[in-house]
N, CA, C and O atoms as a GROMACS GRO file, in nm:
protein
  432
    1MET      N    1  -0.123  -0.539  -0.677
    1MET     CA    2  -0.175  -0.400  -0.641
    1MET      C    3  -0.334  -0.454  -0.568
    1MET      O    4  -0.404  -0.540  -0.621
    2ILE      N    5  -0.362  -0.400  -0.468
    2ILE     CA    6  -0.484  -0.361  -0.380
    2ILE      C    7  -0.592  -0.282  -0.459
    2ILE      O    8  -0.551  -0.174  -0.501
    3LEU      N    9  -0.730  -0.317  -0.490
    3LEU     CA   10  -0.826  -0.276  -0.521
    3LEU      C   11  -0.937  -0.277  -0.443
    3LEU      O   12  -0.994  -0.384  -0.422
    4LEU      N   13  -0.988  -0.148  -0.384
    4LEU     CA   14  -1.113  -0.186  -0.317
    4LEU      C   15  -1.222  -0.060  -0.416
    4LEU      O   16  -1.217   0.063  -0.426
    5ASP      N   17  -1.310  -0.159  -0.471
    5ASP     CA   18  -1.424  -0.141  -0.533
    5ASP      C   19  -1.568  -0.134  -0.483
    5ASP      O   20  -1.643  -0.230  -0.468
    6GLU      N   21  -1.605   0.049  -0.449
    6GLU     CA   22  -1.732   0.012  -0.395
    6GLU      C   23  -1.854   0.054  -0.518
    6GLU      O   24  -1.976   0.054  -0.501
    7SER      N   25  -1.793   0.084  -0.620
    7SER     CA   26  -1.907   0.104  -0.721
    7SER      C   27  -1.992   0.029  -0.720
    7SER      O   28  -1.993  -0.070  -0.648
    8LYS      N   29  -2.111   0.069  -0.826
    8LYS     CA   30  -2.240  -0.032  -0.839
    8LYS      C   31  -2.219  -0.023  -0.996
    8LYS      O   32  -2.331  -0.020  -1.047
    9ASP      N   33  -2.132  -0.018  -1.083
    9ASP     CA   34  -2.098  -0.042  -1.225
    9ASP      C   35  -2.049  -0.159  -1.242
    9ASP      O   36  -1.932  -0.122  -1.248
   10SER      N   37  -2.043  -0.254  -1.253
   10SER     CA   38  -1.962  -0.381  -1.267
   10SER      C   39  -1.992  -0.415  -1.384
   10SER      O   40  -1.951  -0.526  -1.418
   11ASN      N   41  -2.064  -0.344  -1.476
   11ASN     CA   42  -2.056  -0.420  -1.637
   11ASN      C   43  -1.991  -0.355  -1.705
   11ASN      O   44  -1.985  -0.384  -1.824
   12LEU      N   45  -1.924  -0.253  -1.658
   12LEU     CA   46  -1.782  -0.195  -1.750
   12LEU      C   47  -1.674  -0.266  -1.727
   12LEU      O   48  -1.641  -0.297  -1.613
   13SER      N   49  -1.597  -0.306  -1.849
   13SER     CA   50  -1.481  -0.358  -1.861
   13SER      C   51  -1.371  -0.258  -1.769
   13SER      O   52  -1.376  -0.150  -1.709
   14SER      N   53  -1.271  -0.364  -1.799
   14SER     CA   54  -1.163  -0.272  -1.731
   14SER      C   55  -1.071  -0.192  -1.869
   14SER      O   56  -0.988  -0.106  -1.840
   15GLU      N   57  -1.085  -0.212  -1.948
   15GLU     CA   58  -1.091  -0.147  -2.078
   15GLU      C   59  -1.137   0.010  -2.090
   15GLU      O   60  -1.079   0.111  -2.131
   16ASP      N   61  -1.287  -0.018  -2.029
   16ASP     CA   62  -1.377   0.122  -2.057
   16ASP      C   63  -1.322   0.210  -1.905
   16ASP      O   64  -1.293   0.330  -1.911
   17SER      N   65  -1.314   0.142  -1.790
   17SER     CA   66  -1.249   0.244  -1.699
   17SER      C   67  -1.182   0.299  -1.719
   17SER      O   68  -1.213   0.418  -1.714
   18GLU      N   69  -1.044   0.271  -1.756
   18GLU     CA   70  -0.927   0.334  -1.786
   18GLU      C   71  -0.928   0.426  -1.859
   18GLU      O   72  -0.879   0.535  -1.833
   19ILE      N   73  -1.014   0.379  -2.009
   19ILE     CA   74  -1.048   0.529  -2.103
   19ILE      C   75  -1.110   0.657  -1.988
   19ILE      O   76  -1.084   0.776  -1.977
   20GLN      N   77  -1.184   0.581  -1.928
   20GLN     CA   78  -1.270   0.677  -1.811
   20GLN      C   79  -1.254   0.780  -1.742
   20GLN      O   80  -1.315   0.886  -1.724
   21LYS      N   81  -1.090   0.695  -1.676
   21LYS     CA   82  -1.020   0.780  -1.614
   21LYS      C   83  -0.957   0.858  -1.643
   21LYS      O   84  -0.945   0.952  -1.565
   22GLU      N   85  -0.888   0.859  -1.766
   22GLU     CA   86  -0.800   0.935  -1.852
   22GLU      C   87  -0.896   1.080  -1.859
   22GLU      O   88  -0.849   1.179  -1.803
   23GLN      N   89  -1.002   1.089  -1.914
   23GLN     CA   90  -1.113   1.194  -1.932
   23GLN      C   91  -1.161   1.212  -1.816
   23GLN      O   92  -1.281   1.188  -1.815
   24LEU      N   93  -1.109   1.255  -1.688
   24LEU     CA   94  -1.135   1.259  -1.587
   24LEU      C   95  -1.015   1.358  -1.488
   24LEU      O   96  -0.895   1.338  -1.476
   25PRO      N   97  -1.099   1.464  -1.426
   25PRO     CA   98  -1.018   1.546  -1.354
   25PRO      C   99  -0.885   1.498  -1.265
   25PRO      O  100  -0.918   1.423  -1.174
   26ILE      N  101  -0.756   1.524  -1.272
   26ILE     CA  102  -0.694   1.426  -1.152
   26ILE      C  103  -0.610   1.554  -1.090
   26ILE      O  104  -0.562   1.656  -1.139
   27PHE      N  105  -0.614   1.509  -0.985
   27PHE     CA  106  -0.555   1.600  -0.887
   27PHE      C  107  -0.418   1.538  -0.814
   27PHE      O  108  -0.405   1.429  -0.759
   28ASN      N  109  -0.348   1.614  -0.825
   28ASN     CA  110  -0.201   1.549  -0.755
   28ASN      C  111  -0.170   1.634  -0.631
   28ASN      O  112  -0.149   1.755  -0.631
   29VAL      N  113  -0.171   1.540  -0.512
   29VAL     CA  114  -0.204   1.574  -0.399
   29VAL      C  115  -0.048   1.645  -0.379
   29VAL      O  116   0.042   1.625  -0.459
   30ARG      N  117  -0.035   1.722  -0.272
   30ARG     CA  118   0.104   1.735  -0.254
   30ARG      C  119   0.110   1.787  -0.093
   30ARG      O  120   0.017   1.801  -0.014
   31ASN      N  121   0.242   1.809  -0.076
   31ASN     CA  122   0.212   1.840   0.092
   31ASN      C  123   0.177   2.012   0.123
   31ASN      O  124   0.244   2.093   0.187
   32GLU      N  125   0.077   2.026   0.067
   32GLU     CA  126   0.024   2.112   0.132
   32GLU      C  127  -0.100   2.149   0.185
   32GLU      O  128  -0.198   2.075   0.172
   33PRO      N  129  -0.109   2.289   0.263
   33PRO     CA  130  -0.207   2.266   0.374
   33PRO      C  131  -0.345   2.232   0.301
   33PRO      O  132  -0.374   2.269   0.187
   34VAL      N  133  -0.432   2.150   0.394
   34VAL     CA  134  -0.549   2.032   0.362
   34VAL      C  135  -0.625   2.115   0.279
   34VAL      O  136  -0.655   2.109   0.160
   35MET      N  137  -0.656   2.213   0.389
   35MET     CA  138  -0.796   2.294   0.341
   35MET      C  139  -0.825   2.386   0.149
   35MET      O  140  -0.911   2.410   0.065
   36ILE      N  141  -0.698   2.399   0.175
   36ILE     CA  142  -0.674   2.490   0.043
   36ILE      C  143  -0.688   2.372  -0.076
   36ILE      O  144  -0.769   2.370  -0.169
   37GLU      N  145  -0.608   2.297  -0.053
   37GLU     CA  146  -0.630   2.127  -0.120
   37GLU      C  147  -0.755   2.116  -0.170
   37GLU      O  148  -0.776   2.103  -0.291
   38ALA      N  149  -0.862   2.119  -0.065
   38ALA     CA  150  -1.030   2.008  -0.062
   38ALA      C  151  -1.037   2.156  -0.125
   38ALA      O  152  -0.995   2.133  -0.238
   39ILE      N  153  -1.064   2.287  -0.121
   39ILE     CA  154  -1.106   2.359  -0.202
   39ILE      C  155  -1.088   2.378  -0.353
   39ILE      O  156  -1.162   2.436  -0.433
   40ASN      N  157  -0.926   2.291  -0.377
   40ASN     CA  158  -0.906   2.362  -0.508
   40ASN      C  159  -0.968   2.223  -0.584
   40ASN      O  160  -0.975   2.231  -0.707
   41VAL      N  161  -1.010   2.102  -0.523
   41VAL     CA  162  -1.066   1.991  -0.548
   41VAL      C  163  -1.195   2.028  -0.540
   41VAL      O  164  -1.235   1.972  -0.642
   42ILE      N  165  -1.266   2.068  -0.505
   42ILE     CA  166  -1.429   2.134  -0.509
   42ILE      C  167  -1.421   2.195  -0.642
   42ILE      O  168  -1.489   2.154  -0.736
   43THR      N  169  -1.323   2.308  -0.652
   43THR     CA  170  -1.371   2.350  -0.777
   43THR      C  171  -1.335   2.244  -0.900
   43THR      O  172  -1.392   2.266  -1.007
   44LEU      N  173  -1.267   2.157  -0.895
   44LEU     CA  174  -1.232   2.051  -1.019
   44LEU      C  175  -1.427   2.000  -1.036
   44LEU      O  176  -1.495   2.007  -1.139
   45LEU      N  177  -1.478   1.945  -0.872
   45LEU     CA  178  -1.616   1.894  -0.849
   45LEU      C  179  -1.686   1.973  -0.925
   45LEU      O  180  -1.765   1.902  -0.988
   46GLY      N  181  -1.703   2.108  -0.960
   46GLY     CA  182  -1.795   2.157  -0.962
   46GLY      C  183  -1.785   2.201  -1.170
   46GLY      O  184  -1.854   2.270  -1.246
   47LYS      N  185  -1.689   2.136  -1.184
   47LYS     CA  186  -1.701   2.154  -1.348
   47LYS      C  187  -1.720   2.014  -1.373
   47LYS      O  188  -1.803   1.993  -1.461
   48SER      N  189  -1.656   1.892  -1.311
   48SER     CA  190  -1.709   1.783  -1.350
   48SER      C  191  -1.759   1.693  -1.250
   48SER      O  192  -1.685   1.700  -1.152
   49ASN      N  193  -1.862   1.603  -1.231
   49ASN     CA  194  -1.905   1.557  -1.159
   49ASN      C  195  -1.806   1.442  -1.033
   49ASN      O  196  -1.815   1.411  -0.914
   50LYS      N  197  -1.705   1.410  -1.162
   50LYS     CA  198  -1.589   1.290  -1.117
   50LYS      C  199  -1.458   1.388  -1.082
   50LYS      O  200  -1.428   1.486  -1.151
   51ALA      N  201  -1.375   1.340  -0.944
   51ALA     CA  202  -1.211   1.380  -0.968
   51ALA      C  203  -1.173   1.303  -0.921
   51ALA      O  204  -1.239   1.239  -0.839
   52ILE      N  205  -1.014   1.264  -0.960
   52ILE     CA  206  -0.924   1.175  -0.916
   52ILE      C  207  -0.848   1.234  -0.861
   52ILE      O  208  -0.777   1.304  -0.934
   53LEU      N  209  -0.816   1.242  -0.690
   53LEU     CA  210  -0.718   1.242  -0.598
   53LEU      C  211  -0.573   1.135  -0.610
   53LEU      O  212  -0.578   1.014  -0.592
   54ARG      N  213  -0.470   1.200  -0.638
   54ARG     CA  214  -0.409   1.078  -0.668
   54ARG      C  215  -0.260   1.148  -0.548
   54ARG      O  216  -0.256   1.268  -0.520
   55ALA      N  217  -0.159   1.053  -0.498
   55ALA     CA  218  -0.044   1.088  -0.410
   55ALA      C  219   0.005   0.975  -0.393
   55ALA      O  220  -0.047   0.867  -0.422
   56LYS      N  221   0.138   1.001  -0.330
   56LYS     CA  222   0.247   0.921  -0.371
   56LYS      C  223   0.329   0.919  -0.221
   56LYS      O  224   0.286   1.016  -0.160
   57GLY      N  225   0.406   0.864  -0.159
   57GLY     CA  226   0.441   0.888   0.001
   57GLY      C  227   0.381   0.901   0.064
   57GLY      O  228   0.270   0.850   0.082
   58ASN      N  229   0.473   1.024   0.156
   58ASN     CA  230   0.412   1.083   0.287
   58ASN      C  231   0.336   1.170   0.204
   58ASN      O  232   0.386   1.272   0.252
   59SER      N  233   0.254   1.215   0.117
   59SER     CA  234   0.122   1.269   0.069
   59SER      C  235  -0.002   1.181   0.072
   59SER      O  236  -0.114   1.221   0.036
   60ILE      N  237   0.023   1.067   0.114
   60ILE     CA  238  -0.096   0.949   0.134
   60ILE      C  239  -0.193   0.982   0.217
   60ILE      O  240  -0.307   0.942   0.192
   61PRO      N  241  -0.159   1.084   0.366
   61PRO     CA  242  -0.216   1.142   0.461
   61PRO      C  243  -0.319   1.208   0.377
   61PRO      O  244  -0.437   1.185   0.352
   62ASN      N  245  -0.239   1.291   0.346
   62ASN     CA  246  -0.347   1.443   0.277
   62ASN      C  247  -0.400   1.374   0.189
   62ASN      O  248  -0.475   1.333   0.278
   63ALA      N  249  -0.423   1.340   0.132
   63ALA     CA  250  -0.502   1.259  -0.002
   63ALA      C  251  -0.669   1.227   0.077
   63ALA      O  252  -0.784   1.269   0.060
   64VAL      N  253  -0.595   1.121   0.176
   64VAL     CA  254  -0.738   1.058   0.262
   64VAL      C  255  -0.754   1.142   0.346
   64VAL      O  256  -0.825   1.089   0.432
   65ALA      N  257  -0.721   1.286   0.388
   65ALA     CA  258  -0.750   1.386   0.462
   65ALA      C  259  -0.881   1.480   0.355
   65ALA      O  260  -0.997   1.490   0.395
   66ILE      N  261  -0.850   1.520   0.264
   66ILE     CA  262  -0.886   1.587   0.181
   66ILE      C  263  -1.025   1.510   0.097
   66ILE      O  264  -1.117   1.583   0.060
   67ALA      N  265  -1.027   1.396   0.078
   67ALA     CA  266  -1.138   1.314   0.099
   67ALA      C  267  -1.211   1.324   0.186
   67ALA      O  268  -1.322   1.362   0.151
   68ASN      N  269  -1.202   1.311   0.262
   68ASN     CA  270  -1.306   1.244   0.408
   68ASN      C  271  -1.343   1.449   0.413
   68ASN      O  272  -1.451   1.481   0.364
   69ILE      N  273  -1.276   1.537   0.454
   69ILE     CA  274  -1.336   1.696   0.428
   69ILE      C  275  -1.383   1.720   0.359
   69ILE      O  276  -1.465   1.809   0.383
   70ILE      N  277  -1.375   1.664   0.196
   70ILE     CA  278  -1.494   1.707   0.099
   70ILE      C  279  -1.633   1.587   0.099
   70ILE      O  280  -1.740   1.616   0.046
   71THR      N  281  -1.610   1.464   0.160
   71THR     CA  282  -1.724   1.375   0.160
   71THR      C  283  -1.836   1.370   0.301
   71THR      O  284  -1.950   1.327   0.311
   72GLU      N  285  -1.715   1.454   0.432
   72GLU     CA  286  -1.823   1.439   0.522
   72GLU      C  287  -1.823   1.573   0.600
   72GLU      O  288  -1.855   1.580   0.718
   73LYS      N  289  -1.781   1.684   0.520
   73LYS     CA  290  -1.811   1.833   0.552
   73LYS      C  291  -1.871   1.919   0.458
   73LYS      O  292  -1.987   1.961   0.457
   74MET      N  293  -1.749   1.948   0.356
   74MET     CA  294  -1.824   2.030   0.263
   74MET      C  295  -1.901   1.982   0.166
   74MET      O  296  -1.956   2.075   0.105
   75LEU      N  297  -1.927   1.880   0.126
   75LEU     CA  298  -2.050   1.782   0.048
   75LEU      C  299  -2.113   1.703   0.114
   75LEU      O  300  -2.173   1.621   0.044
   76LYS      N  301  -2.128   1.690   0.228
   76LYS     CA  302  -2.158   1.629   0.310
   76LYS      C  303  -2.312   1.570   0.246
   76LYS      O  304  -2.388   1.665   0.230
   77GLY      N  305  -2.366   1.455   0.213
   77GLY     CA  306  -2.477   1.412   0.113
   77GLY      C  307  -2.491   1.431   0.003
   77GLY      O  308  -2.596   1.406  -0.056
   78ASN      N  309  -2.397   1.474  -0.044
   78ASN     CA  310  -2.399   1.553  -0.223
   78ASN      C  311  -2.241   1.457  -0.288
   78ASN      O  312  -2.206   1.459  -0.406
   79SER      N  313  -2.186   1.402  -0.204
   79SER     CA  314  -2.044   1.317  -0.276
   79SER      C  315  -2.030   1.212  -0.207
   79SER      O  316  -2.091   1.197  -0.101
   80LYS      N  317  -1.942   1.119  -0.257
   80LYS     CA  318  -1.932   1.000  -0.201
   80LYS      C  319  -1.794   0.968  -0.281
   80LYS      O  320  -1.759   1.039  -0.376
   81ILE      N  321  -1.711   0.842  -0.230
   81ILE     CA  322  -1.587   0.820  -0.291
   81ILE      C  323  -1.601   0.672  -0.340
   81ILE      O  324  -1.637   0.581  -0.265
   82GLN      N  325  -1.569   0.657  -0.475
   82GLN     CA  326  -1.628   0.565  -0.559
   82GLN      C  327  -1.551   0.468  -0.546
   82GLN      O  328  -1.581   0.350  -0.529
   83ASN      N  329  -1.420   0.529  -0.558
   83ASN     CA  330  -1.353   0.394  -0.560
   83ASN      C  331  -1.165   0.431  -0.520
   83ASN      O  332  -1.103   0.536  -0.536
   84ILE      N  333  -1.123   0.309  -0.468
   84ILE     CA  334  -0.984   0.362  -0.412
   84ILE      C  335  -0.908   0.235  -0.429
   84ILE      O  336  -0.931   0.122  -0.386
   85VAL      N  337  -0.784   0.298  -0.524
   85VAL     CA  338  -0.673   0.177  -0.591
   85VAL      C  339  -0.551   0.239  -0.510
   85VAL      O  340  -0.522   0.358  -0.504
   86LEU      N  341  -0.484   0.127  -0.448
   86LEU     CA  342  -0.367   0.148  -0.380
   86LEU      C  343  -0.233   0.034  -0.429
   86LEU      O  344  -0.239  -0.088  -0.434
   87ASP      N  345  -0.141   0.107  -0.454
   87ASP     CA  346  -0.050   0.060  -0.569
   87ASP      C  347   0.099   0.062  -0.498
   87ASP      O  348   0.104   0.124  -0.392
   88THR      N  349   0.203   0.009  -0.538
   88THR     CA  350   0.329   0.024  -0.478
   88THR      C  351   0.371   0.020  -0.632
   88THR      O  352   0.311  -0.040  -0.722
   89ASP      N  353   0.485   0.095  -0.643
   89ASP     CA  354   0.587   0.173  -0.722
   89ASP      C  355   0.713   0.113  -0.670
   89ASP      O  356   0.729   0.074  -0.555
   90MET      N  357   0.811   0.111  -0.780
   90MET     CA  358   0.986   0.060  -0.762
   90MET      C  359   1.044   0.136  -0.834
   90MET      O  360   1.113   0.081  -0.920
   91PRO      N  361   1.041   0.297  -0.832
   91PRO     CA  362   1.116   0.356  -0.960
   91PRO      C  363   1.268   0.318  -0.954
   91PRO      O  364   1.338   0.271  -0.864
   92ALA      N  365   1.288   0.350  -1.062
   92ALA     CA  366   1.467   0.309  -1.106
   92ALA      C  367   1.534   0.350  -1.073
   92ALA      O  368   1.540   0.463  -1.120
   93GLY      N  369   1.646   0.319  -0.974
   93GLY     CA  370   1.762   0.410  -0.956
   93GLY      C  371   1.736   0.438  -0.770
   93GLY      O  372   1.815   0.463  -0.679
   94ILE      N  373   1.612   0.422  -0.774
   94ILE     CA  374   1.583   0.516  -0.586
   94ILE      C  375   1.610   0.353  -0.492
   94ILE      O  376   1.664   0.354  -0.381
   95GLY      N  377   1.569   0.243  -0.548
   95GLY     CA  378   1.608   0.098  -0.448
   95GLY      C  379   1.486   0.068  -0.331
   95GLY      O  380   1.493  -0.020  -0.244
   96LYS      N  381   1.395   0.145  -0.348
   96LYS     CA  382   1.281   0.177  -0.244
   96LYS      C  383   1.156   0.192  -0.288
   96LYS      O  384   1.139   0.282  -0.370
   97MET      N  385   1.069   0.132  -0.258
   97MET     CA  386   0.913   0.098  -0.291
   97MET      C  387   0.807   0.221  -0.287
   97MET      O  388   0.778   0.218  -0.168
   98LEU      N  389   0.752   0.299  -0.328
   98LEU     CA  390   0.698   0.405  -0.332
   98LEU      C  391   0.549   0.380  -0.304
   98LEU      O  392   0.512   0.314  -0.401
   99SER      N  393   0.449   0.399  -0.224
   99SER     CA  394   0.326   0.373  -0.208
   99SER      C  395   0.262   0.471  -0.259
   99SER      O  396   0.301   0.587  -0.249
  100THR      N  397   0.111   0.417  -0.348
  100THR     CA  398   0.047   0.528  -0.421
  100THR      C  399  -0.081   0.494  -0.399
  100THR      O  400  -0.115   0.380  -0.368
  101ILE      N  401  -0.166   0.595  -0.413
  101ILE     CA  402  -0.325   0.580  -0.353
  101ILE      C  403  -0.414   0.670  -0.507
  101ILE      O  404  -0.357   0.757  -0.573
  102GLU      N  405  -0.510   0.638  -0.526
  102GLU     CA  406  -0.570   0.696  -0.651
  102GLU      C  407  -0.759   0.689  -0.564
  102GLU      O  408  -0.826   0.586  -0.550
  103ILE      N  409  -0.792   0.805  -0.530
  103ILE     CA  410  -0.920   0.814  -0.470
  103ILE      C  411  -0.998   0.902  -0.587
  103ILE      O  412  -0.970   1.013  -0.632
  104VAL      N  413  -1.112   0.809  -0.620
  104VAL     CA  414  -1.194   0.858  -0.727
  104VAL      C  415  -1.333   0.949  -0.614
  104VAL      O  416  -1.409   0.879  -0.547
  105LEU      N  417  -1.341   1.070  -0.612
  105LEU     CA  418  -1.474   1.095  -0.556
  105LEU      C  419  -1.612   1.169  -0.690
  105LEU      O  420  -1.592   1.245  -0.784
  106LEU      N  421  -1.705   1.125  -0.658
  106LEU     CA  422  -1.838   1.119  -0.699
  106LEU      C  423  -1.937   1.246  -0.653
  106LEU      O  424  -2.002   1.239  -0.549
  107LYS      N  425  -1.941   1.342  -0.727
  107LYS     CA  426  -2.028   1.440  -0.680
  107LYS      C  427  -2.191   1.419  -0.681
  107LYS      O  428  -2.200   1.408  -0.804
  108ASN      N  429  -2.315   1.407  -0.639
  108ASN     CA  430  -2.444   1.402  -0.701
  108ASN      C  431  -2.476   1.462  -0.740
  108ASN      O  432  -2.588   1.451  -0.790
   0.00000   0.00000   0.00000
């Protein structure tokens, strides 16, 4: 697992951060139009100041595009990417590795 962490809160233990992730709204990215998905994520950020984007396989570029649209266009200066986690799973029975990404967006 590769962990890219840009957060300033290094005093939290990994158990505390896992508990906090459970309470955050999670948006599973699919192969839908990117702007529609970005608006749905903006709605989540309106209710909570943090949101998690999760994507697998071919949906990973869409998740990255959604995060960039939100942080660079829609909420420029008012949002940032707090954390990015890249991982690879091997689902049983498929025999292939499946990449996953988790992007934590933070609204100021």
